[in-house]
C-alpha positions in Angstrom: 53.6 -34.7 -22.9 50.5 -36.5 -24.7 47.5 -34.8 -24.6 43.9 -35.7 -25.3 43.7 -34.8 -28.8 47.2 -36.9 -29.5 47.0 -39.4 -31.8 47.8 -43.0 -30.1 49.2 -45.5 -32.1 49.0 -49.2 -30.9 50.2 -51.9 -33.3 49.5 -50.6 -36.7 46.2 -48.9 -35.6 46.5 -44.9 -34.7 43.6 -43.6 -33.1 43.5 -40.0 -34.4 43.1 -38.7 -30.5 42.5 -40.5 -27.2 38.6 -40.6 -27.2 36.8 -43.4 -27.6 33.0 -44.2 -27.1 32.7 -47.0 -24.6 30.5 -50.0 -25.1 27.0 -49.5 -24.2 24.2 -51.7 -24.5 21.3 -50.2 -26.8 18.8 -53.8 -26.0 17.2 -53.3 -29.6 18.2 -56.0 -31.8 16.4 -59.2 -32.9 17.8 -62.8 -32.8 21.3 -61.0 -32.1 21.6 -59.4 -35.9 22.8 -55.8 -35.9 20.2 -53.0 -37.5 19.7 -49.6 -38.6 19.7 -48.0 -35.3 23.5 -49.5 -34.7 24.7 -48.3 -37.8 23.1 -44.7 -36.9 23.6 -44.8 -33.5 27.5 -45.4 -33.8 28.0 -43.6 -37.3 27.1 -40.9 -35.6 29.4 -40.6 -32.6 32.3 -41.6 -35.2 31.2 -38.5 -37.1 31.2 -36.7 -34.2 35.2 -36.6 -33.9 35.8 -39.9 -31.4 38.8 -41.9 -32.1 37.8 -44.9 -31.1 33.7 -46.6 -31.1 33.4 -49.4 -29.4 30.5 -51.1 -30.3 28.3 -52.8 -27.5 28.5 -56.1 -25.5 28.4 -58.7 -28.2 27.2 -62.1 -27.4 29.5 -65.1 -28.3 26.5 -67.0 -27.4 22.5 -67.0 -27.5 22.7 -67.9 -23.7 25.6 -65.6 -23.2 22.9 -62.7 -23.8 22.4 -59.8 -20.7 18.9 -59.8 -22.4 17.1 -61.1 -25.6 17.5 -57.8 -27.1 21.4 -57.9 -27.2 23.4 -57.8 -30.6 25.0 -61.3 -31.0 28.0 -63.0 -33.2 27.9 -66.5 -32.6 26.8 -67.3 -36.3 28.3 -66.3 -39.3 25.3 -64.6 -40.7 25.8 -62.1 -38.1 29.0 -60.6 -40.0 27.5 -58.9 -42.8 25.4 -56.7 -40.6 27.9 -56.0 -38.1 29.9 -54.7 -41.5 28.0 -52.4 -42.4 28.6 -50.8 -39.1 32.5 -51.0 -39.6 32.3 -49.5 -42.8 30.3 -46.4 -41.5 32.7 -45.8 -39.0 35.4 -46.0 -40.9 34.1 -43.5 -43.5 34.1 -40.8 -40.7 38.2 -41.7 -39.7 37.7 -43.5 -36.6 38.4 -46.9 -35.9 35.7 -49.7 -35.4 36.3 -51.7 -32.1 34.1 -54.4 -30.8 33.4 -56.0 -27.4 32.5 -60.0 -27.2 31.1 -60.5 -24.3 29.2 -63.8 -22.7 26.5 -62.4 -19.8 27.2 -65.6 -17.5 24.7 -65.7 -14.4 23.6 -62.3 -15.5 22.3 -63.5 -18.7 18.8 -62.8 -19.4 17.9 -59.7 -17.7 15.2 -57.1 -18.5 15.7 -54.1 -20.6 16.3 -51.0 -18.7 13.1 -49.4 -19.3 11.1 -52.2 -18.8 12.1 -52.7 -15.0 9.7 -51.8 -12.5 7.2 -52.7 -14.8 5.1 -56.2 -15.2 7.0 -58.9 -16.8 6.0 -59.6 -20.7 5.9 -63.0 -22.1 8.3 -62.0 -24.7 10.9 -60.8 -22.0 11.3 -64.3 -20.8 14.5 -65.8 -21.5 14.4 -69.2 -22.9 17.6 -70.0 -21.2 19.4 -70.6 -17.7 22.4 -68.6 -17.0 25.9 -70.4 -16.6 28.5 -69.4 -13.9 31.6 -70.8 -12.1 29.2 -71.7 -9.0 25.5 -71.9 -9.0 25.2 -68.7 -6.9 22.4 -66.4 -7.8 23.6 -62.5 -8.2 20.2 -61.2 -6.9 16.6 -62.4 -6.1 15.9 -61.3 -9.5 17.8 -64.3 -10.9 17.9 -68.2 -11.1 20.3 -69.9 -9.9 22.8 -70.6 -12.7 24.2 -73.6 -14.1 27.9 -74.4 -12.6 30.0 -75.0 -15.6 32.2 -78.2 -16.3 36.0 -77.8 -17.2 34.2 -79.4 -21.1 32.0 -76.3 -20.6 34.7 -73.7 -20.3 36.5 -75.2 -23.2 33.5 -74.5 -25.4 32.7 -70.8 -23.8 36.3 -70.3 -25.0 36.0 -71.9 -28.1 32.7 -69.4 -28.7 34.9 -66.6 -28.2 37.8 -67.6 -30.3 35.3 -68.1 -33.2 33.7 -64.6 -32.6 37.1 -63.1 -32.5 37.1 -64.5 -36.5 34.2 -63.4 -37.0 34.8 -59.5 -35.6 38.1 -59.6 -37.9 36.0 -61.0 -41.1 33.4 -58.0 -40.5 36.1 -55.3 -40.1 36.6 -54.4 -36.7 40.0 -53.2 -36.3 40.2 -53.1 -32.3 39.1 -56.5 -30.2 37.9 -55.9 -26.7 37.4 -59.2 -24.4 34.1 -58.3 -21.7 35.7 -59.4 -18.5 33.9 -57.0 -16.2 30.5 -56.2 -14.4 30.0 -59.1 -12.7 29.7 -61.0 -16.5 31.0 -64.8 -17.1 34.9 -64.1 -16.6 34.4 -61.6 -13.9 32.4 -64.1 -11.9 35.4 -66.6 -12.3 38.3 -64.1 -11.1 36.1 -62.8 -8.3 36.5 -64.9 -5.0 32.9 -63.6 -4.2 30.8 -65.3 -7.2 33.7 -68.3 -7.4 33.5 -71.3 -4.9 35.1 -73.9 -7.2 37.5 -76.3 -5.8 39.0 -77.6 -9.2 41.6 -75.9 -11.3 39.5 -72.7 -12.2 38.6 -72.2 -8.5 40.4 -71.3 -4.9 43.7 -69.6 -5.3 44.0 -66.4 -7.2 46.1 -68.1 -10.3 43.1 -70.6 -10.7 40.7 -67.8 -10.8 42.2 -66.1 -13.4 43.1 -69.1 -15.4 39.5 -68.9 -17.5 40.1 -65.1 -18.4 44.1 -65.9 -19.3 43.2 -69.2 -21.6 40.4 -67.4 -23.2 42.9 -64.5 -24.0 45.3 -67.1 -25.4 42.0 -68.7 -27.5 41.5 -65.4 -29.4 45.4 -64.7 -29.8 45.3 -67.6 -31.9 42.6 -65.9 -34.7 43.1 -62.3 -33.5 45.3 -60.5 -36.2 48.6 -60.0 -34.4 48.9 -56.6 -36.3 45.5 -54.9 -34.6 45.2 -54.1 -30.7 43.5 -56.1 -28.4 41.7 -55.2 -24.7 40.3 -56.8 -21.8 38.0 -54.9 -20.0 37.7 -55.7 -16.3 36.4 -54.8 -12.8 39.2 -53.2 -11.1 37.9 -53.6 -7.5 34.6 -55.3 -6.4 34.1 -52.5 -3.9 33.5 -55.2 -1.2 35.6 -56.6 1.4 37.1 -59.7 0.8 36.6 -59.5 -2.9 38.4 -58.7 -5.9 41.4 -55.6 -5.1 43.1 -53.4 -7.4 46.1 -54.9 -6.0 45.0 -58.2 -7.5 43.9 -56.2 -11.0 47.4 -54.7 -11.2 48.7 -58.8 -11.0 46.5 -59.5 -13.2 47.2 -56.9 -16.1 50.6 -58.1 -15.7 49.6 -61.4 -16.8 47.7 -60.1 -19.4 50.5 -58.5 -21.0 52.5 -61.3 -20.8 49.9 -63.0 -22.9 49.4 -60.4 -25.3 47.3 -58.1 -24.5 48.0 -53.7 -25.0 45.5 -52.3 -23.0 43.3 -52.7 -20.1 40.0 -51.2 -19.9 39.6 -50.0 -16.1 36.0 -50.3 -15.0 34.6 -51.6 -11.8 31.7 -53.3 -9.7 29.0 -55.2 -11.2 30.0 -58.4 -9.7 27.8 -58.5 -6.4 24.8 -56.9 -5.7 25.3 -55.2 -2.2 28.2 -53.1 -3.4 28.7 -49.8 -2.0 30.2 -47.6 -5.1 31.6 -44.4 -4.2 30.4 -42.8 -7.8 31.4 -39.3 -8.8 33.4 -37.2 -11.5 36.0 -39.8 -12.4 35.9 -42.4 -9.9 37.4 -45.1 -11.8 40.6 -43.3 -12.9 42.5 -44.1 -9.7 42.0 -47.6 -11.1 43.6 -47.2 -14.4 46.2 -45.2 -12.9 47.2 -47.7 -10.8 47.1 -50.6 -13.4 49.3 -48.4 -16.0 52.0 -47.6 -13.6 51.9 -51.0 -11.6 51.4 -53.3 -14.7 53.5 -51.2 -17.2 50.7 -51.3 -19.5 48.3 -49.1 -21.7 45.0 -48.1 -19.9 41.4 -46.8 -20.5 39.7 -44.8 -17.8 36.0 -45.0 -18.1 33.3 -43.6 -15.7 31.6 -40.4 -14.8 34.1 -38.6 -17.6 32.3 -35.5 -18.7 34.2 -32.1 -18.9 37.0 -31.9 -21.3 39.1 -30.1 -19.1 39.2 -33.6 -16.9 39.4 -35.9 -19.6 42.8 -34.1 -21.1 43.6 -33.7 -17.5 43.5 -37.6 -17.5 46.1 -37.5 -20.4 48.3 -35.6 -19.7 49.3 -36.7 -16.0 49.8 -40.2 -17.5 46.5 -41.5 -15.7 45.9 -43.4 -18.9 46.1 -43.5 -22.6 42.6 -43.4 -23.7 39.5 -41.6 -22.2 36.3 -43.5 -22.9 33.0 -41.6 -22.8 29.7 -43.9 -22.1 26.5 -41.6 -21.1 27.9 -38.4 -21.9 28.1 -39.2 -25.8 24.3 -40.8 -25.1 23.7 -36.7 -24.6 26.4 -35.5 -26.9 27.5 -37.2 -30.0 29.6 -34.5 -31.2 31.3 -34.0 -27.7 34.7 -34.8 -29.1 34.2 -31.8 -31.7 33.0 -29.9 -28.8 36.1 -30.5 -26.7 38.5 -29.8 -29.3 36.8 -26.0 -29.4 37.2 -25.6 -25.6 40.8 -27.1 -25.2 41.6 -24.8 -28.8 42.9 -28.3 -30.5 42.1 -29.0 -34.2 39.0 -30.5 -34.5 38.1 -33.8 -37.3 35.1 -31.6 -38.1 33.4 -34.0 -41.4 33.2 -31.4 -44.3 29.3 -31.6 -44.6 29.3 -29.6 -40.9 32.3 -27.1 -41.3 29.8 -24.5 -41.8 28.5 -25.1 -38.1 31.9 -24.9 -36.8 
């Protein structure tokens, strides 16, 4: 029976344990360029013992940034700064991953620490969001532009180019962000997609954009390296996307060459009532894992080592991703190994403290 500290091998990549750092936006970059903050932030968590470090949502296009301060990968100039990140992560024994993303109609948001304060001139995005339909997420956003079929293909070209740059930068794990109300999720959710062409209406049409994007990425991503997709397993709204939909989507993604589905939820509509609680999204991972026979990652209010270990031991996920808990404690994996009496990948420089 696998446990939290058993290695996980997917294709040619082996994670030293089943613990990953979930991609978390830092809103700390200029013109999309990675910097010392990202090197320090992610490097510390690699030294802290996690097996997988996934760099935050990295924009494939300037207008695909969640905020004007997001990191990006829309030009070749972004490659070398990101390569500094992958080198530091590898030196500490972890696998460097990256999440490539387009924020869609939720682009141009404010940094979290500025919400509730008067908007400053440099916080005003100079672009319009894009979406399957011209429906705003909430009153804080302007109506997005509805993408044409040609523009959809342009976005897919940008995902392909971003994946190729990620490979050049040294990333060994690629995740396509198709969750939280961002562009790809907004296409497959019936709540945000009211199109009547081949990208709207039926389930098959609404998932078309995502499946085509996966195919585009597979053209350039090394087939020896893992490919993951993060989905919103449910919209948490009646008439919206459901867990059953996610199981069927995961079957299609597996057929396209996706190795793992990262099971998050929500983010698509402002009025959703999400039942937050410890491990509240783990049942989504469990349903997708068993229903689609595909490896999954569980994420969402996973904090205790025993809780994470139970998820793996009981076959509810193959990988556990931690977000806020890793912000609070970069060395969570080392402490978890001590609690669970498992060998810990303690850096030699830290041995005297453990």
